[in-house]
C-alpha positions as CSV (number, residue, x, y, z in Angstrom):
1,Y,7.1,-18.4,-4.8
2,N,10.4,-18.4,-2.9
3,I,11.9,-16.2,-5.6
4,L,8.9,-13.9,-5.3
5,Y,9.6,-13.7,-1.5
6,C,13.2,-12.8,-2.2
7,Y,12.3,-10.0,-4.6
8,E,9.7,-8.7,-2.2
9,S,12.2,-8.8,0.7
10,S,14.6,-6.8,-1.4
11,K,11.9,-4.2,-2.1
12,N,12.7,-4.7,-5.9
13,I,9.1,-4.0,-7.0
14,E,10.1,-3.9,-10.7
15,G,11.7,-7.3,-10.3
16,V,8.6,-8.7,-8.5
17,I,6.4,-7.4,-11.3
18,L,8.6,-8.9,-14.0
19,F,8.7,-12.2,-12.2
20,L,5.0,-12.3,-11.8
21,Q,4.3,-11.4,-15.4
22,D,6.6,-14.2,-16.5
23,Y,5.0,-16.6,-14.0
24,L,1.5,-15.6,-15.1
25,S,2.4,-16.1,-18.8
26,K,2.9,-19.8,-17.9
27,N,0.2,-20.0,-15.2
28,P,-2.7,-17.8,-16.3
29,Y,-5.2,-19.3,-13.8
30,S,-3.2,-18.5,-10.7
31,E,-5.4,-16.3,-8.5
32,I,-2.5,-15.7,-6.1
33,G,-0.3,-14.6,-9.0
34,W,-2.8,-12.0,-10.3
35,Y,-3.5,-10.9,-6.7
36,N,0.2,-10.3,-6.0
37,L,0.6,-8.5,-9.3
38,G,-2.3,-6.2,-8.3
39,K,-0.7,-5.7,-4.8
40,N,2.6,-4.7,-6.4
41,Y,1.0,-2.2,-8.8
42,V,-0.7,-0.6,-5.8
43,K,2.9,-0.2,-4.3
44,T,3.9,1.6,-7.5
45,K,0.7,3.8,-7.3
46,K,-0.5,2.4,-10.7
47,Y,-4.0,1.9,-9.3
48,D,-5.8,1.4,-12.7
49,K,-3.5,-1.5,-13.4
50,A,-4.1,-2.9,-9.9
51,I,-7.8,-2.6,-10.3
52,S,-7.7,-4.6,-13.6
53,F,-5.7,-7.4,-11.9
54,Y,-8.0,-7.5,-8.9
55,T,-10.9,-7.7,-11.2
56,K,-9.3,-10.7,-12.9
57,V,-8.9,-12.4,-9.6
58,L,-12.5,-11.7,-8.6
59,S,-13.7,-13.4,-11.8
60,M,-11.9,-16.6,-10.6
61,L,-13.2,-16.7,-7.1
62,D,-16.3,-17.9,-5.2
63,K,-18.3,-14.8,-4.6
64,E,-19.2,-15.9,-1.1
65,S,-15.7,-16.5,0.1
66,K,-13.6,-14.4,2.6
67,V,-10.9,-14.3,-0.1
68,Y,-13.4,-12.7,-2.5
69,A,-14.2,-10.2,0.3
70,D,-10.5,-9.4,0.8
71,V,-9.9,-8.8,-2.9
72,L,-13.0,-6.5,-3.0
73,Y,-11.4,-4.6,-0.1
74,K,-8.1,-4.2,-2.0
75,R,-9.8,-3.2,-5.2
76,G,-12.0,-0.8,-3.3
77,G,-8.9,0.8,-1.8
78,A,-7.4,1.2,-5.3
79,Y,-10.6,2.9,-6.5
80,E,-10.5,5.2,-3.5
81,R,-6.9,6.2,-4.3
82,I,-8.0,7.4,-7.8
83,K,-11.0,9.2,-6.2
84,D,-13.6,6.8,-7.8
85,H,-15.8,6.9,-4.7
86,T,-18.7,5.2,-6.3
87,N,-16.8,2.1,-7.2
88,S,-14.8,2.2,-4.0
89,D,-17.9,2.4,-1.8
90,K,-19.6,-0.4,-3.9
91,D,-16.6,-2.8,-3.4
92,L,-16.1,-2.0,0.3
93,L,-19.8,-2.5,1.0
94,L,-19.9,-5.8,-0.9
95,S,-16.9,-6.9,1.1
96,L,-18.8,-6.1,4.3
97,E,-21.8,-8.0,3.1
98,I,-19.6,-11.1,3.0
99,N,-17.6,-10.4,6.1
100,P,-19.7,-7.8,8.0
101,D,-17.4,-7.1,11.0
102,E,-14.0,-7.0,9.3
103,P,-12.3,-4.2,11.2
104,Y,-10.0,-3.0,8.5
105,V,-12.7,-2.8,5.8
106,L,-15.0,-1.0,8.3
107,N,-12.2,1.5,9.1
108,Y,-11.3,2.1,5.5
109,L,-14.8,2.7,4.4
110,A,-15.7,4.8,7.4
111,Y,-12.6,6.9,7.2
112,S,-13.2,7.5,3.5
113,W,-16.7,8.7,4.3
114,L,-15.4,10.9,7.1
115,E,-12.9,12.5,4.6
116,R,-15.9,13.3,2.4
117,N,-18.0,14.5,5.3
118,Y,-20.5,11.8,4.4
119,K,-22.5,9.5,6.6
120,I,-20.7,10.7,9.8
121,N,-22.9,8.9,12.2
122,E,-22.9,5.6,10.3
123,S,-19.1,5.9,10.1
124,M,-18.9,6.4,13.8
125,D,-20.9,3.2,14.4
126,M,-18.6,1.3,12.0
127,L,-15.5,2.6,13.6
128,L,-16.6,1.6,17.1
129,I,-17.2,-1.9,15.9
130,A,-13.7,-1.9,14.4
131,Y,-12.2,-0.4,17.5
132,N,-13.8,-3.0,19.8
133,Q,-12.0,-5.7,17.8
134,K,-8.7,-3.9,17.4
135,K,-8.2,-1.6,20.5
136,N,-4.5,-1.3,19.9
137,D,-4.5,-0.4,16.2
138,P,-3.4,3.2,16.0
139,Y,-5.0,3.7,12.6
140,I,-8.4,2.6,13.8
141,I,-8.0,4.7,16.9
142,D,-7.0,7.7,14.8
143,S,-10.1,7.2,12.7
144,V,-12.3,7.1,15.9
145,A,-10.7,10.3,17.0
146,W,-11.4,12.0,13.7
147,A,-15.0,10.9,13.8
148,Y,-15.4,12.4,17.3
149,Y,-13.8,15.6,16.2
150,L,-16.2,15.9,13.2
151,I,-19.2,15.5,15.5
152,G,-17.8,18.1,17.9
153,D,-16.9,15.8,20.8
154,Y,-13.4,17.3,21.2
155,L,-12.8,15.6,24.6
156,K,-13.3,12.1,23.2
157,A,-11.4,13.1,20.1
158,E,-8.4,14.2,22.2
159,K,-8.6,11.0,24.3
160,Y,-8.4,8.8,21.2
161,I,-5.8,10.8,19.4
162,L,-3.6,10.7,22.5
163,Q,-4.0,6.9,22.6
164,A,-3.0,6.6,19.0
165,V,0.1,8.8,19.5
166,Q,1.1,6.7,22.5
167,I,1.0,3.5,20.4
168,M,2.7,5.0,17.4
169,P,4.6,8.2,18.4
170,E,6.7,8.2,15.2
171,D,3.6,8.9,13.0
172,P,3.3,12.7,12.6
173,I,-0.3,12.6,11.5
C-alpha cells in the first residue's frame, strides 16, 4: 500500500484506480482494497460504482463492527449524492444503530434532512449531539446554523454561522 499512498499523494486518481483494480485481481478478499476503490470512485463522482464496491465490502464485514458502520456511512453518502434518499437514509440510520453518537454521520443525515425540509426538529437534536462532540468543526456548526434558520431562530442561526466563518473564513458558503 506504499504505492497506493504515493498515487494518492500525487492526486492521480486514475492511477490509484488502476493500481487497486490490479491489486484486487490478485487479492479479491481485501476489504481495504475494495473500500479504497469505492472511496476513489466517489472522488471521480462515479457514485454508482462506489456504491457497488462499498456493498462488496459490507458483505465481507461483521455487521456489528464500527468499520461496518463507517462503510454504511460512506455508502449512504454516495446514495445521497445520486439523490437516492431512501437508501441513503437507510444506510445512515443503520450506521447510527451501530454507532449512535457518531458526529459526522449525525451531521450528514441531519443536514440531508434539512435540505429536504424533513424532520427538522429531529435533525436539530442530532446536530446538537454532533456539535457537543465537535464544537470546532465548521461543517457541523454550519449545519446547526442552518437548522436554527429553518426553525426561525435567526439570532442563534447568526451566532453559529459567524462561529463557522471564524473557524473557516475561506469557505464562501
